[in-house]
N, C-alpha and C positions, 0 to 999 in steps of 0.2 A: 503494500500500500503507499504509498505519496506522501510525505507529510506534508502535512497544511502551512505549515510553517515556509519548508521550499517553495511550496505553489504561492504561499502569500509573497515571499521574496521576491519570485520571478516576476509580481504583477505592482512590484513598486512600494511595496509595505510590509507589516508586519500583522500577525493574527490579532485583530481587535474583537470586542462585539459583533463589528461592521463584517466579520469574517476578512479580513485582509483588503476589503474594499472601502474604501471613503465615498462618501457622498458628493462629491467635485468628480471623481470618478465615474460613478454612478450614472450621474448627470450626461456625461460625456457618449459614456457609451448607450444609454437607453435613447438619445438624441441623434444618434449616429442611426440606432434599429428603425427608430421614428424615419429618419428620411430615406431608407433607402426599402420601407414598407410596401413596394408596388404590387402588382399582380393578385388582388385579394389575398382571403384568410391562409390560403394554402403557401402561396408565397410569402407571403408575411412568417409564419409559424417558420418555415424554410429558414429564411433571415435568422430569426431569433435563433433557432436551435445552432445556426453553423456559428453566432458570434460569443454567444451567451453558453453554451454547452463545448463546444468543440474549439475556439478560441479562446475565451476568456477560460473557461471550463469551472464557473460559479457553482453548477449544480450537476449531478450525473444524472445520465442519460435516462432512467427508471422514473428518476422525480421527476423530470421535466415530462417524461410522456403522464403520468401519473398527475399532474396538473393539468396537461393537457385536456386527459379524459373529465375532469372532472369541468372544467370550463365548457366544455362540450356540451353537458348535462345544462348548462344553464340557459337561458335564454340572453339574448344578446350577441354582441361579434368577442368571439374567443378568442381571437389573438390580441385583443387589446386586453381581454379581460387576463389570460394567463401572461403579460407584459405587468399588469398589475400584480399579479401571482408572485410572480418571479421577484418584482423589486420588493414587494411586501416581504417575504423569505428572507430577503438579504439584508435591510434597513428598515423594517417594522411599517406603521404604518407610512410613514414620509417617505420612503423607497416607495412604496405601493402607488401614491400620490405623484410623485415622480416620474416614474414608468407609466403611469397609465395615462397621466395629461399630457408628456411629452408623445405620447406615441397618436395623438389623433389631433393634436396642435398643428401640424404641415396642413392635412387635410382640410382641417377649420380654415386654415390662413386661403388656401388654394381654393378650394370650392365657393368659400365665399366672394372672393374676387370673381371666379367665373361667372357667378350665380348675378351678380351685379353686370357684369358684360352681356351676358345672356341678356338680362330683362332689359338693358339699353340698347342693345346694339342687334339680339338675335334674330329678327326682322330683317336686317339687311342681307340683302342676297347674298353676298359671299359669306358671312356669318352663318347662314341657314343651311348653305350650299357644305360648307365645313361640317356643320353638326349631321345633315342628308347622310355623310361617307361616315361618320363617328357610329349612329345609330347602325346602319347596315353591319360594321365590324361587332357590333356588342351582341347581334343575335350568335355571331361564330365562337363568342368569348361564353355565355351563357350554354349554348351547347356543350361545349369545351366542359364546362363545370358540370353539368349532368354526367356527360365521361367519365370525369375524373371520379367524381362522389362515387357514382354508380360501381365502377370496378372495381372498388373497394371496399363496398357495402353489399351487394347482392351478389352473393356466393352461392345460395341456395334458392329454390322456389321458394320458400315463405317470405324472402326477403324483396325478391320477383313482384310475388301477390301483394305483398306491403304497398311496394312502389308504385302497381299499377291501380290500387284501388284508392291509395292518395291522389294518384293524377284523374281519376275520373270524378272522385266525391271534389273533388278543388274546380277542379275546368268545366264538369258537365253539369255537374249537381250545386254549386255552388255553397258546398258546405264550407264554414269557415276554418282557418287555417288553423286556431287554436284548437279546434275541437279535433283534427285529422293526431298532430304531434299528441294532445293529451291519449285518444284511443291508439296512438301508437305505441306509446310511452308504457300504457298500461297492458297491451298485450306481451307487450316486451320485458314488461316485469315480470310476471306469472308464467311468460316460457321460459325466460330464463333460470328463475326459482325453481322450476320444475326440473330444470338440466336440461331442457331440448337443446341438442347439439346448434340446430339453425341458430341459436337466437347468442348464441359466442363466437361469432363471427365478427373482425373489426372493421372497425368503422370510423369516418370524417378521415380529417387531413393527416397523411403520416407526417412524421417528423425528417425532416430529409438526413439522409444517411449517405456516408460514403464509404461504408467499412469500420470508422472509428468508433470503439465504444467506449466511453467516458463511464465508468464506474462510479456510484455514489459517494464511496469512501476514499475518492483519487481527486473528488473536488472541494472546492473551498468548504461549501456547506456544511461537508461531512454527511454522515447516514442519521447522525440522530436529529429529531425534531427541535431547533430552535427554542428557548424557553419563551419569547415573546409569542411564539405561536401554540400553545398549549392553551386550548378551549377555557375560558371560563365564563360564568352566568353574568357574571358582573361587566364584564368585557362585551358580552354579547349584546348587553341590554343598552349601554353606553353608545355601540356602532351603530344599532337599531336607531335608538332615538336623533343622532347627529346623523345618518344620510337619510332617514325617511324625512327628518325636518328639510335640510339642504331640497329633499328631492318635491316634498308636497305640499311645503309653506308655498311656495312661490304659484303653484297650482291651484291652490286653495284662494291665495289672495286675485286671482283673476277672477274667477271665477264669483267670487264675491264683489267685487268692484265692474265688472264689466260684464257678469250675467254670463249664462252656459250658450248662447249663442256667438256671441263674442269670436272671432276668427283665430283672434290671441288664445283663448279659453278651446276651443276646439284642436288647436296643434297643442298645448299644455297637455290637454285629458288624451288625443288619440296616440300621442307617442308616448304620452306615460305610458298607456295600455301597450300599447309596441313593444316595451321597455320589458314585460313582464310576460310575454307571448313568444318573442322572436325566436323560438327554438329552430337550430338546425342551418344556422347561419344566415348573414346577408340575401344572398339569390334565394332561401328558401321565405325570407320573410318579405323580402321588396315585391312578389306576387300579389300577396295580400294587400300591402301599403297602394302599390300599382291602382289596383283598380279601387281601391277604396278613396283616395286621392283625386282619382280622375271620376271613377260612376258618381260615388256619394257627396264627397265635401264642392268637386267642380275647380281643386286648385290646378291641375293641370290637363291639358292634353295628352292623349297616349304618347304619343310623338317625341313629345318634352319630358315625357318620365324616361324616356329610353336618354334622351340627351343627358341627363342628369347621371345618368348611369352610365355614361361616356365619359364625364368629367371624374367620377370617383372611380373610374379604370383606369385613368393617365393620371391620376395624382397619389401620390403618398397618403397611408394613413388605411383606415377600414374602409371597406366598402359601404357600411352602410353608413358612410358619409353622404350617401346620398338625398339622406334625410333631411340635411340642413337644406339643400334645396329644395326640397317638397316645400319646408315649411318657409323659405324666401320666397318661394313665387306665390305663395296661399296669402301670405300677408300683403305680398305687396301688391296684389290683385285685387286687395278690400283692406287698403290702409286706415279707414275709418278717417279721424279727424290729422292725424300724420301724414309725412308726404311718405309717396311711393318708397323710395327707396330707404326711408327710416324704419317703415316698417317692414319692409323684406327683412333689413338686415337683423331688426329685431325678433321678427318671425323663424330666423335661421337659427339665429344664436338660442332660442328659449327651443326650436326641436331639438340641439345638440344637447341641450341641459339636459331638459327632461329625458333623452335617449340614455345620458352616459353616466349621470350621477345613479342609478341603479345599478350598474358594476361596480361599482365599486361598496355600494353595501354588498353585494355577492359574493365578493370576494374577502371582503374583510369580517363579513360576520361568518360566512359558511367555511375559507379558509382552513381555520383551525380546527374542526373537526373532519375535514377529509380523512386523515389518516386511519380512521376508520370504518372509510369506504372500500378500503384495499381489496381485490378478489370477493367484492361482493358480486357474485355473479347474478344476482336479480337486478342491480342496477346498471351491470354490462350488457344484458338482455335488452333495457329500455332504451339504453343508446345505440342498441345495434339494430333495433325498430324504428326506434325515431331516425336515425341515419337511411335508412331502407326508405321512410314515409316521402324525407327532404328530396331523395331522388326524384319524385314523381311530384310533389308540389316545383320543384324548378325545374322540370320538363314543362309543366301548366305555365311556367314564367316565361319560358322559350319560345311557346306555341304564343301564349297571348300576345308578345311582343314581334312574335312576325307575322300575326295578324295585320296588326295595326302600321307595324313598317311597310310591307310588299302590297298589302291592299291600301286603296284610299279608302272603302266604305266597308260596313258590315251591316250587320242584320241581326239584331235580340233573337234568340229560342228559349222564350218562355210556356214551356206546354211538356203536357206527362211528365211532369217535375223537373224537367232539364230546367239550365239557366244557363247560355253565356253567347258570346258571339259569333256567329256565324260571317266568314267572309264571304263578300261580293266579288267572284271571280272574274267579272267582267272589269274589274275595277284595280285590276293588277297592276303595280307601278313597273316598267319591264328593266329599268336602271336600279331601283333597290331591291330587286329581284338578281340583278345582274351582281351588285357588289356585294349583297350578302354571299353570294355562291362563292364569289369570287373568295370571300374574306375565311368561309367553310372550306374551303380547299385550301388557302396557304395555311391554314392552324393547320388541317387535320390530314391533309397526303404531305406536305411540304415541312410541317413542324416549325414553323414561324411561330416568333415569337406574337407576345397577345400586343405589345406597346408599336412593333414595326407593324403588326397588322392596322389597329386602331389610326398611325401615323397613316399608311397606305391607304386606306381608304378615306380617311380627311381628305387625303390630296386630291386623292380622283374625282370627290364632289366637288371643289374648288375650280377643278379643272374641266367639268362636265358642264359648270355655270357658266364659267367662261368661255365655253364653247356655243351656248345657248341651248343646253339639249335638256338641261334645268333652269325652272324658274328663280 
């Protein structure tokens, strides 16, 4: 076993309560992770694994994967929660705040800047053309997510059946996303508890590995649970009180002062609800958010939701940052007594606040109890079933986006228990179809990266506009 003091010395310090890593060093490392966090949760977790486990050796492989499994059981962005979890393990609550906040700051700044440009200039021809190409590429990115998650989780007929049932339920029957996740979790929980092998498959985003295995005993944190990570009732009550106040007091104040029908109250309540039901990662919840934001609240048009997802795909930070764009556009279009731009900024920040504050609650409250979950077959079964259902939900997102990108018109089907929008085949947009097909071929056949594909399709959209092919 590697001596901990030797590891600490190699990192420029000696063993202290912070395991040989100063807060200044932690700040620099988490800032670096945040700036490299492109490519959705799979890419972000891979970057975190490479830097935190392989390069810095702060924690070992098993502890990293155990923390990741816990974060995948939670609603919300698992990569941001994993960063918060590791930061908390290393440097207590302050470390968790540094890691978790830094992880979202680049995305907050980037999406806010792009939202302002989009709201002010989105209808300008060349800007519209850029997003026309971007939307086509996003379809390929979402399809790749379906394949990536499915290849890891659909290992047997039961998992395939759960995925298919989830797709039918959400796309054709309009079953709410939280109900699908809850049902899948219950099925998986009892299947795992009964010891059924089909429910013991791996799921989710695997850590990036290159053959190197860092044992927990050889990492700075070691094998033992730090003293500050031991659960106590007093600490749990204190954490719950502070985090719940930071989260829900602003929501309550908006409801009392502005009323439930005000756009800010609706943003606060809707995204607060999303924060506790967003199981399965960003792609899964975006299907539900897109449908609610477009069809219920009328904050966005279907194509605009794709534009927002394109922004989130091409900027650092959690993919769920697209919710800031949704909040921005909702308030921008219903500013009340404020200027549209001021309302948009406040709406975007409000959506971000109520989305991410609960993430800190889930980690700071639940992480001390995580050791009790090791080897729990019932919970592993629930995770496997939820991940399988998420494949169907993400496929629904891809189909929904495709219909509203490739076709200019849809017609609602509302009979015999069915509830979905069918495409009008005569309204197909040939250029959108061509760009989408090219993006799919580039990513699946030629293994082109996400960023190059998005950039190429955006450039193609601009070229088509300059040639007068699209308006």
